[in-house]
C-alpha positions as a printed Julia matrix, in Angstrom:
220×3 Matrix{Float64}:
  0.42    0.0    -0.14
  1.43    3.25   -0.86
 -0.24    6.04    1.39
  1.94    9.93    1.87
  3.0    11.71    4.68
  2.1    14.89    5.37
  3.91   17.95    5.65
  5.22   17.67   10.06
  3.68   20.44   11.97
  5.95   23.25   11.78
  8.02   22.36    9.24
  8.03   25.17    5.88
  9.42   22.66    3.03
 11.53   25.17    0.71
 12.39   21.67   -2.13
 10.4    19.14   -3.66
 12.81   15.83   -5.01
 11.23   13.18   -7.33
 12.3    10.17   -8.45
 12.71    9.75  -12.16
 11.28    6.07  -13.46
  6.75    5.6   -12.96
  7.62    9.78  -11.03
  8.62   12.13  -14.45
  7.59    9.11  -17.11
  4.57    7.04  -17.28
  3.93    4.32  -14.88
  5.28    1.55  -15.54
  2.67   -0.8   -15.68
  1.8     1.7   -18.96
  5.01    0.84  -20.65
  4.8    -3.1   -20.21
  1.11   -2.43  -21.96
  3.0    -0.34  -24.65
  5.42   -3.28  -25.47
  3.37   -5.93  -25.52
  0.72   -3.84  -28.05
  3.82   -4.27  -30.45
  2.99   -8.28  -30.66
  6.92   -8.91  -30.86
  7.19   -9.86  -26.31
  5.3   -10.93  -24.01
  5.87   -9.49  -21.12
  4.14  -11.77  -18.68
  6.91  -13.54  -18.78
  9.29  -11.65  -17.39
  7.33   -8.24  -15.58
  6.74   -9.55  -13.16
 10.55  -11.18  -12.27
 11.44   -7.45  -13.16
  9.34   -5.57  -11.13
 10.3    -7.58   -7.76
 14.19   -6.94   -9.29
 13.75   -3.75   -8.29
 11.25   -2.65   -6.3
 12.18   -4.31   -3.43
 13.18   -2.04   -0.16
 16.6    -3.2     0.79
 19.89   -2.63   -0.19
 21.77   -5.04   -0.18
 24.06   -7.66   -2.7
 20.81   -8.6    -5.23
 22.0    -8.34   -8.74
 20.32   -5.76   -9.58
 21.27   -4.09   -6.57
 25.07   -3.82   -7.27
 23.74   -3.26  -11.08
 21.91    0.04   -9.68
 24.83    0.83   -7.47
 27.96    1.07  -10.56
 29.15   -2.38   -9.55
 28.27   -4.02  -12.47
 27.54   -3.82  -15.86
 23.83   -4.77  -17.52
 25.69   -7.59  -19.1
 26.73   -9.23  -15.39
 23.38   -8.85  -14.95
 21.86  -10.13  -16.77
 23.76  -13.64  -16.96
 22.49  -13.95  -13.82
 19.44  -14.69  -14.44
 19.88  -18.39  -16.39
 16.88  -19.22  -18.97
 15.29  -16.0   -18.54
 18.57  -13.65  -19.92
 17.6   -13.33  -22.63
 14.0   -12.17  -22.54
 15.08   -9.77  -19.83
 17.72   -8.63  -22.21
 14.04   -8.36  -24.48
 12.73   -6.09  -22.05
 16.25   -3.92  -20.46
 19.4    -3.83  -23.1
 19.03   -0.49  -24.3
 20.03   -2.36  -27.9
 17.02   -4.11  -27.87
 14.21   -1.74  -29.58
 11.71   -3.41  -26.95
 13.39   -2.37  -24.34
 11.42   -1.18  -21.16
 13.16    2.51  -21.41
 13.08    3.67  -24.57
  9.37    2.59  -24.43
  9.41    4.88  -21.5
  8.33    8.63  -21.94
  8.33   11.76  -19.5
  4.66   12.57  -17.28
  3.66   15.82  -18.75
  2.16   16.49  -15.44
  4.32   15.4   -13.62
  7.47   17.77  -16.07
  5.14   20.79  -15.59
  5.07   20.16  -10.94
  8.82   20.63  -11.32
  8.25   24.16  -13.39
  5.81   25.29  -11.37
  7.6    24.13   -8.2
 10.16   26.21   -9.71
  8.69   29.26  -10.56
  7.7    29.34   -7.42
 11.06   29.4    -5.28
 11.22   25.63   -4.3
 14.6    23.89   -4.83
 13.88   20.87   -6.99
 16.21   17.68   -6.88
 16.02   13.99   -8.76
 17.43   10.5    -6.13
 16.75    8.15   -8.67
 18.22    4.07   -8.58
 19.47    3.48  -12.58
 22.52    1.77  -13.66
 25.14    3.25  -15.97
 23.66    2.39  -19.65
 20.89    3.8   -18.96
 22.21    7.37  -17.52
 22.17    8.9   -20.9
 17.68    8.32  -21.74
 17.42    9.54  -18.4
 19.19   12.58  -18.75
 17.12   13.13  -21.51
 13.77   12.33  -19.71
 14.18   14.65  -17.33
 16.03   17.54  -19.89
 17.96   18.73  -15.97
 19.82   21.14  -17.12
 17.98   23.81  -15.15
 15.65   22.91  -13.96
 16.8    20.81  -10.73
 19.84   22.0    -7.96
 21.05   18.65   -7.31
 20.31   15.5    -9.33
 22.07   11.92   -7.93
 21.39    8.98   -9.94
 22.58    5.94   -7.78
 25.19    4.49  -10.04
 27.57    7.58  -10.29
 27.57    7.9    -6.44
 27.27    3.94   -5.78
 24.55    4.08   -2.87
 21.18    3.11   -4.1
 17.83    3.94   -2.24
 16.68    3.14    0.68
 19.35    3.25    1.86
 20.02    6.65    3.92
 23.29    8.41    2.54
 22.22    8.75   -1.27
 18.58   10.88    0.73
 22.01   12.2     3.06
 23.84   13.51   -0.68
 20.66   15.21   -1.8
 19.95   17.63    1.12
 24.07   17.73    1.6
 24.23   18.94   -1.87
 20.6    20.75   -1.71
 21.44   22.66    1.58
 18.37   21.76    3.47
 17.23   19.58    5.49
 14.7    16.52    5.6
 12.47   18.27    7.0
 12.16   20.8     4.29
 11.63   18.26    1.42
  8.47   17.02   -0.2
  9.75   13.4    -2.02
  7.93   11.78   -4.13
  8.92    8.22   -5.78
  5.87    4.65   -7.18
  7.24    3.15   -4.54
  6.15    2.42   -1.0
  9.25    1.24   -0.1
 11.41    4.12   -0.95
  8.27    6.11    0.62
  8.46    4.7     3.57
 12.39    5.15    3.77
 11.88    8.89    2.83
  9.16    8.95    5.64
 11.12    7.22    8.16
 14.2    10.37    8.05
 11.0    12.59    8.54
 10.4    13.82    4.4
  6.93   14.73    3.59
  6.09   12.03    1.03
  3.67   11.6    -1.79
  3.43    8.2    -3.29
  3.0     7.85   -7.13
  0.72    5.08   -7.44
 -1.96    7.17   -9.86
  0.37   10.46  -11.23
 -3.16   12.55  -11.34
 -3.6    12.32   -7.65
  0.48   12.75   -6.59
  0.04   15.56   -8.9
 -2.54   17.3    -7.08
 -0.9    16.13   -3.53
  2.05   17.91   -4.41
  0.22   21.08   -4.82
 -1.76   20.99   -2.38
  0.92   20.63    0.06
  2.89   23.3    -1.92
  0.1    25.84   -2.56
  1.15   25.96   -5.92
């Protein structure tokens, strides 16, 4: 269950941090539907495996965690899946025409929230778990130059959500404290981790509702 955590009493929000995949992009389920619609890949065989692999609420030594920390490349990661390797290659590798990340597109309503927050005087940041092979695609989607004060990619920093260290990096570089930040993510575990550190949070399980909640908190 995905829960929003409102602004703590006596807190003044100064910054808004965004996840990328599933927040600044269209939802994962919509992306998988787009891939399935071309008739070239049965995503039902690997879609749940992808979600289970990447959306857990820990930061350990799982192959996906090492990939997102930049410790291994995508081919070494895919080789760890044995018989499922080829199917996951089609879903994940940047050279695949059916790649999940190639089919991900920006969510314009959420990007509108970014721009309106900046116009209202809020600092903005990105805190995203991603692997090296897709940093360029993440940069294209976010168009972050001049739009975000801080950009934290897990594979660049060597630490991933929900590890506290990645949140501390973002806070330090943005010059704010946790109770001065609104954080938006589509993973309940990542939202819970940020909330435990004192962030106000919005869980993005429905973009329209999440944007409305964030706008209400920010009064924009």
